[in-house]
N, C-alpha and C positions, 0 to 999 in steps of 0.2 A: 585304674591307673592312679598310683599314689604319688604325692609330692615327697621327694627325698632330698634332704640337705646333707651334703658331705663336707666335713670340716677338714681342710687341707688338700693339697694337690700333689701329694707324694705318689709313688708308683702303686702302692697298695690301694690308696684311695681312688686313683684314676682307674685302676683295674676294676674295682667295684662299680664305679660310676658308669663305665662303658657297658658292662654286663647288665646293669640295672636298666640303662636306657634302652638297650636292645629288647629287654623284657617288657617294654612299654611304659616305664615309669618316667615322670618328669624329674630330672635330676639337676640340682644346682650345686656347684662346688664353690665353697668360700675359702679363699686362701689369703692369709694375712700378708704374705710376701708379694713380690712383684712378678713372680713367674712360677712355673710348674716344675715337677720332677723330684722334689725333695732332695735326697742325697745325691742324685745324679746331676751334679753341677758341672760348670765349665768355666775355666779361667782363661782369658784371652788377652794378649798384649803383644804388640809389635809383630804381628803375623804368626806368633806362637799360640798354641791352644793345648790345654791340659784338662783331663778329667779330674774332678776334685772329689769324686766318690768312687764306687766300684769301677775297676778298670777292665774287668772281664765278666762274661756271663757264663754261668754253669747251669746245667739243666735247662737248655733253651726250649724244651718241649712245653714248659709252662707258658711262655709268651706265644709260641706257635698256636697253642690251644686258645689262648685269649683272642688272638687276631682272627682265627678261623671262626670262633663263636660270635664275634662281634661285627663281622662284615665279610664281604666277598673277597677282599684282598688278603692273602696270607702274609705272614710276617716278612718273608723274604722279598716280597714286592714293595714293602714299605721301608726296609733297611737292608743294607748289604752286610750280611752276617758271614764271617769267615772263621774257620777253625784254626786256632793258633797251633803251629807245629814247628819246632818242639813246643810242648806245653810249658815247660819251665826248665831252667838251669839252676842247680843248687851248688853254691860255693861254701865249703866248710873251712873251719879255722885252721886245719892242718894243711891247707893248700889244695886238697883234692876237690874235685867237682863232678857232678853227675848231670847229664842233659837227658831229660825224660821226654819221650814222644807222647803225642796226644792220643788219649783214648785207646791205648794198646797195652793190655796186661802183659803180653809176651814181650813186647818191646821194652817196657819198663823193667821187667825182670832181667833181660839181657843187658840193658844199660847199667843197672845197678851192679850186676856181677862184674862188668868190665871196669866200672869206675871205682867200686869199693871192695872188690874181691869176691872170689867164688863163694856162693852161699848167701850173699847179701840179698840178691834178687828173690831167692826162694823164701827167705824169711819175711821179706816185705809182702810177697805174693800170698803167703799163708795167712798173714795178718789180715789182708784185705778179703780173703775168702771168709774169714770169721766176721769181718765188718759187713760183708754182704748179708749174713744172717741177721745182724742187727738192723740193717737197712730194710730187709724184707719184713721184719717184724714190726717196724715202726713207720714205714713209708706212708701207709694210709692214715693211721691215727695222728701222725705228726705233720703231715703235709697236705692231705687231701680231704680230711674230714673235720667237722667242728670238734673242739676239745671234748672228750668224753665227760659225761657227768661224773663218772667214777674215775676221775683223772689220776687218782692215787695209784692205780695199777701201773701207770706209766712211770712210777717212781722206782720200779724194779729195772735194773739194767739188762737189756737183751743181749749184750755182748757175751758170747759163750766162753766159759772158763776152759782153759787148755788142760787136757789130761796130762799129768806129769807122773813120772815114776818115782819110787823111793818112799821113804817114811812120810814125807809131807805131800805126796802126790794125791790125786783125787781117788777116792775109794767108793765103790758101790754107786758110781755115777754121780756122786756129790762131792763138792769141794768148796773152797772159799770163793766168794764172789769178788771179781776184780772190781775195785772201788774207783780207781781213777785212770785217766789216760796215761799218766806218768808211770804207773805201775805196769800197765800193758807194755809200754815202750821199753822199760828196763828188763822185763822178764822175757819178752818175746823177740825183741830185736837185737839186744845186747850191744851192737856196734853204736857208739855215741853219734855217729853221723846219721844212721837210720833213725835213732831216737830224735835227733834234731829235725829230721825230715818230717816225721810224724807230728811232733809237737808244734812245728811251725804252722801247720794247718789250723790247729786250735788257736794259736796266738794271733793268726791273721783275722780270725773272727772275734777276737777280744777275750778268749777263754784262757784261764790259767790251767795248764795241763796237770798241775798238782792237785787241782780240785775238780776239774771237768770229768764227767763220767766216761767210762770206757767206750760207751756208745758214740763218743765223738770221733771214733774211727770211721764213722759214716762220711765225714767231711772229705778226707782224701779219696774214699771209695767213690763218692758222688763225682768228684772232679775227674778221677781217672777213668770212670766208666762212661760218663756222658760228655766228657771233653770240656775244653776251655774255648770260648768263642769271643770274638771282638767285632764290634760294630764300626764299620768304616765311617769316618767323621767323628769318632769318639762315642762313648757310651751315652752321652747326652742325646745323641740322635735317636736312641731307643725311647727316651722320654718324649722327645718331640713327636715321634710316630704315634705314641699312645695318646698324647694330647690331641693330635690331629684326628685320631680315630674317635675320641670322645666328642669332639666338635662335630664330626660327620654324623654322629648318632644323636645330635641335638642336645648334648650336655651343655649347660650354661656355666660359665666361669666368672667369678667375681674376684679380682685380685685387689690387694690392699684392703681386704675385707676381713678384719679380725673378729672371730666369734668370741664373745665374752660370756655367753650363757647359753645353756641348753634348757629349753622351756618345757613345762609339763602341764598337762590338763587331764583331770580324772585318772591320775595314776599312770599315764603313759606320755611319751614324748609328743610335743605339739609344735616344735620348731626351734629356731635359734635366735638369739639376740646379738646384734653386732655392736662394735665399739662406738659407732656413731649414733646408737640408739634405735636403729631400725630393727624391725622384727620380721623374720621370714617364717611363715607357717610351713610345717612339714609333718607328714604322718610318721616318717621314719627319719632318724638321724644316724649317720655313719661318721663316727669320730676318728679321724686319722691322727690321733694324738696319743701321747703316753697315758695309759689308764690312771696314773697317779693324779692327773689333772681333772679327772671326772668329777670328784666331789666339789672342786672349786667351780667348774663350769655349770654343774647342776644346781648350784645354790642360788642361781640368778633370780628365780621367781617363786620357787617352791622349796621348802627346807628338806630336800632329800638328804639322807644320811650317807656317810661314807660306806656303810655296810650295804646300802641299797644299790650303789653303783659299782662296787668293787667286783670285777669278774674273778672267779676262781681260776687258778689256784693261788693267786697272789701276784707279786711283781717279778718273780723269777730272779735270776742272778744278774747283777749289774757288773760289768767287767771293764775292759780297757777302752781307752779312747784312741784316736788315730791322728798322728801328725803327718802332714803332707808337705813336701818341698817340690816346687815346680822349677825346673832348670832349663833355661834357654842356652843352648850350646852352639858355639861356632864349630864348623867342621861337619862333614857329611856322616850320616849313619852308616857304619860298615855293613856290607852286604850280608855278612855272617852273624850279625848281632841277633841275639835272642830277645823275643818280645818281653819275656818276664824272667828275671833272675832274682833268686832269693839268696842274699848273703847272710849266713848264719853267725850269730854272736859267738865271740870267743869264750865268754864266760856266761853260760846260760843261767847259772844260779844267780849271778849278779843281775842279769837282765830280768828274770822273773821277780826277784825281790824289788827291783826298781819300778816295775810296772804294777805289781799286785801287792807288794808289801811283804813283811817278814813275820807277821803275827802281831806286830806292834804298830802296824801301819807306817813303818819307816820306809820311805821310797826315795832312793837316790838314783838319778838317771844313769843308765849303763854307759860306759865309755864307748863301746862299739856295739850298738843294738843290732838285732836282726832287721834287715832292711829289704824291702821288695822294690826292685828297680824295673820300671815299665818303659820300654823303648819301642812303641808301635811304629811299624813301617807304613805310615799314613801321611800322604802329602798335606792333608787337611790340618795336621798338627804343627806345621813349620812354614816359614815364609818362602823357603826354596830348598833345593836339595843340597845346599852348602851349609845347612844348619840342621839341628836335631832338637826335638823336645823330649825331655826325660822327666819322669815323675818318680819321686821316692816316697815311700810310706813306711811307717813303723808304728807299732802299738806302744802307747805310753800310758802313764797313770791317768785315770779319769779326772782327778783333781790334783793330786800330788802336793808338793810344797806350794804355798800360795804364790810364790814368785815365778812358778813355771809358766804362767800365762803372760808375763810382761815381755816387752819386746826384746830386751837383751837376753833373757833366758831362752826365749824361743830361737833366737839366732844361734845360741850356743848348742841347743839341741839339734838344729839344722846342720851345724858343722859336724856333729857326730854322725848324722846320717850320710852326709857327703863323704866323710872319711871312710865309712864302711863301704859305701857304694863304689869306691875306686877299685875294689876287687872285681867288680862286674864291668866297669867302664874305665880302663886304664887311662891315666892322664886327665881324669874328669875335672879336677879343680882348675887346670890350666885352660880348659875349654869353656868355662862358664862365662857367659856374657852378663847375665843377671839371674837372680832367683827370687821367687816369691814363696814365703813361708806361710802356710795356712794352719792356724792353730787348731787343736782338737775341737770338733764340732760342739759349739756352745759350751766349751770347757768341760764337756761331759762324755759319758761312755757311748759306744756304738753297739746297738743290739745285735746279738748273734742268734742263730737259728735255735729253735727248741730242741732239746735233747732228752731222751729218756734216762732214768736212773737218778741216783742221789736223792731219793725220796721226793722227786718232783721239783727240786730247786731250780732246774734248768728248763722247766716248762714256762710258757708265757700265759698271761691271762686269756681266758676264752673270749671269743668274739661276741657272744651274747652277754648282756648284762642282766641284772635283776629288774631293770626297768623296761617294760614292754616298748618296743620300737627303737631302743637305743643299742647300737652295736659299735664295736671298736675294730679298727683295721690298721695294719702297718706293722713295723718291726718290733714294737714293744708289746704286741698282742700275738696270739696264736696265728701262724706257726713260727713266728720269730723273724729275725732280721736276715738280710740277704735279698738279692734281686728275685731269685726264684721263689723264695718264701713270701716276699711281698706280693707277688703275682697270685700266689695261692691264697693268701689272706683275703685279697679282693674277691676271688672266686668263692670262697667259703661264705663271706658275708652276703654276697649276692644270692647264693643258694639259700641261705637262711631266710632272707627277705622274700624271695620269690616263692619258695616252697614251704615256708613256715618253720618255726623253731624246732620241730621234731624231725627236720631233715637230717640225714646222716651222711650225706656226701654222695658224689656221683659213683655210679657202678662202672 
């Protein structure tokens, strides 16, 4: 039985802690903040409550497996998990809209044909058939296994090129490799509304479709295949359930305990040093932090070099941040309201330039950005049935102009989100009692899931480091950001510690 120190109480870190405790290890989690859950935050005021992180769960099997493997109670006994149906409504700049059912390929095909015209559903369906090939090729190496030592093979995009006729068609089974998601969208979907639908999935994860690999088609494939799920009481309830599971398995938590150093002895980890000068001995250290911080943390007692602690393949692609606006509304939620509506930007080129730059890092906020509107039918989110809690989110530049983080600029950005969201909630501005604007997390980007292609730029650093006993977990490490990926990150790290660094993943 080894002593294990876990830095941070995010979802990936707690997933690792619970699994390690069940395996018989003594686990202590050191969290510099006052609570657990990482990105799964909650804002409450006047009887209203809002999720401040992910609003829905995709691929719930990850957490079902976690709860089964760490105790007698399955996930559904710990939280009330419901499938959101319809999965989403998409409102396009031309006034058309499409309401898509949850986890139904045939239903989505029919809905798109009815909303966007005959043939739209078939084009979308054909794209997701190819996305399935990319998913099948990358599911294990990018979600279930430690990052391969030869990770460069994942730099090749698994999305299959489409056979085309004519002079520039594919010949002899060979053809040009599709480089970006935007190219896939233009060539295979043609309808600008379908293009917006595809690219909005990348944008929601902070990816620029102009540079994201074609394998990003796995994002809508994953959602459409495995469904969208909501936790009653808000997604924060999932974090609370995982925290309770950790405590039930005797994981110790220290809040307000900032780790300032990772200690070494004889070339391997020996524990952590806290801001107050205390030292906690540990045979293994699981760092739920951005790997770029490892050199700083590892310099506390022994001069480890940056090369020693940097996990391959590097730091991956850093993308957009997320702006959130919580709206307390007067008036009841209509019975036919959709849980999630995506209102697409009228000028997508302006939006992408505003978020990701134009090659000269010029970023001007888009007048009407793509906005995701969440309207959960959950009494826990509102003081009574005569009010409604609505959350707006949009991808924004991670840093942008320096003044984007001051109060006045944030309020202007929030105004833009509210103006766009009226396409989903008519009369929205007249219903607002108050609003809370939550700036981009730490003024920085939100990690997206690892993707194959683009020579590995969209991979995340592996969970093993070059220092024996030191591992990294969470959204900035393999397999990347997102709730499902965080859960798998914890499973991979626990597997490496329990089974040794030559472990290749569960069969």
